Legacy VTK file of the C-alpha trace (Angstrom):
# vtk DataFile Version 3.0
C-alpha trace
ASCII
DATASET POLYDATA
POINTS 110 float
89.614 128.784 157.865
87.185 126.261 156.439
86.723 123.010 158.404
87.061 120.784 155.326
90.552 122.224 154.729
91.637 121.200 158.231
89.913 117.839 157.844
91.948 117.168 154.685
95.184 118.172 156.428
94.304 115.953 159.394
93.675 113.016 157.080
96.973 113.585 155.241
98.960 113.816 158.480
97.340 110.660 159.858
98.010 108.753 156.627
101.664 109.782 156.780
101.957 108.656 160.421
100.317 105.314 159.526
102.806 104.804 156.668
105.711 105.510 159.017
104.226 103.143 161.625
104.089 105.947 164.182
100.428 105.159 164.867
97.998 102.326 164.180
94.229 101.924 164.002
92.572 101.333 167.368
89.337 100.168 168.927
90.254 101.409 172.398
87.695 102.512 174.951
89.903 105.579 175.489
90.186 108.533 173.152
91.845 111.914 173.354
91.029 114.909 171.154
93.486 116.221 168.582
94.468 119.732 167.587
96.170 121.099 164.503
98.365 124.099 165.220
99.483 126.123 162.211
103.251 126.595 162.088
105.116 129.573 160.634
105.773 127.715 157.390
102.035 127.141 156.845
102.096 123.433 157.680
100.364 122.017 160.716
101.659 120.474 163.904
99.533 117.480 164.932
98.871 117.487 168.673
97.008 114.981 170.818
95.550 116.522 173.977
96.453 113.992 176.685
95.576 116.374 179.536
92.975 114.002 181.021
95.327 111.017 180.733
98.174 113.002 182.301
95.933 113.988 185.218
95.446 110.330 186.216
98.955 109.097 185.390
101.103 108.018 188.324
104.341 109.961 188.050
107.724 108.241 188.273
109.884 109.510 191.118
113.629 109.363 190.672
116.603 111.438 191.661
118.051 113.873 189.161
121.575 113.048 187.997
124.383 114.683 189.928
125.632 117.445 187.615
129.044 117.678 189.273
129.638 113.932 188.846
128.509 114.075 185.201
130.947 116.916 184.463
133.813 114.952 186.059
132.906 111.906 183.973
133.048 113.750 180.629
135.692 116.292 181.614
138.703 116.433 179.309
136.899 114.702 176.441
135.441 116.125 173.273
131.933 115.098 172.376
130.014 115.831 169.231
126.349 115.096 168.993
123.580 115.519 166.509
119.992 115.454 167.638
116.925 115.365 165.407
113.735 115.897 167.392
111.374 116.296 164.442
109.648 113.003 165.267
111.284 112.385 168.620
107.951 112.145 170.383
107.159 108.971 168.450
110.477 107.396 169.459
109.498 107.187 173.131
108.550 103.561 173.856
105.171 102.789 175.401
104.497 99.499 177.159
102.161 97.263 175.153
99.770 97.133 178.116
99.425 100.945 178.020
99.189 101.642 174.279
95.382 101.499 174.250
95.333 104.524 176.585
96.980 106.702 173.929
94.208 106.409 171.325
92.976 109.650 169.800
89.852 110.444 167.874
89.279 112.380 164.667
86.381 112.794 162.277
87.856 109.697 160.597
87.572 107.579 163.783
90.078 106.199 166.329
LINES 1 111
110 0 1 2 3 4 5 6 7 8 9 10 11 12 13 14 15 16 17 18 19 20 21 22 23 24 25 26 27 28 29 30 31 32 33 34 35 36 37 38 39 40 41 42 43 44 45 46 47 48 49 50 51 52 53 54 55 56 57 58 59 60 61 62 63 64 65 66 67 68 69 70 71 72 73 74 75 76 77 78 79 80 81 82 83 84 85 86 87 88 89 90 91 92 93 94 95 96 97 98 99 100 101 102 103 104 105 106 107 108 109
């Protein structure tokens, strides 16, 4: 596959994410590399490789919910749910003080 083809797809994906306010321009001292993974339908999945950031992130420690208690709470009720995870990753809030750490770099800049 020719690099310019991927570069064009990268640019298009980034422009779409900017329009949807999923990302913004940055001048951060941090930057993570990106990858484009071709999906079955021929489009690309945009991935930011945060491996280095994850390696230095302090993990939250909390107890898992008690499954038995959760079942008792919802027992006898009917629940219907619909979940769309297409852009779910971008719905996870990031503290303002940490946003600069999530910058990524492309041939078009940060």
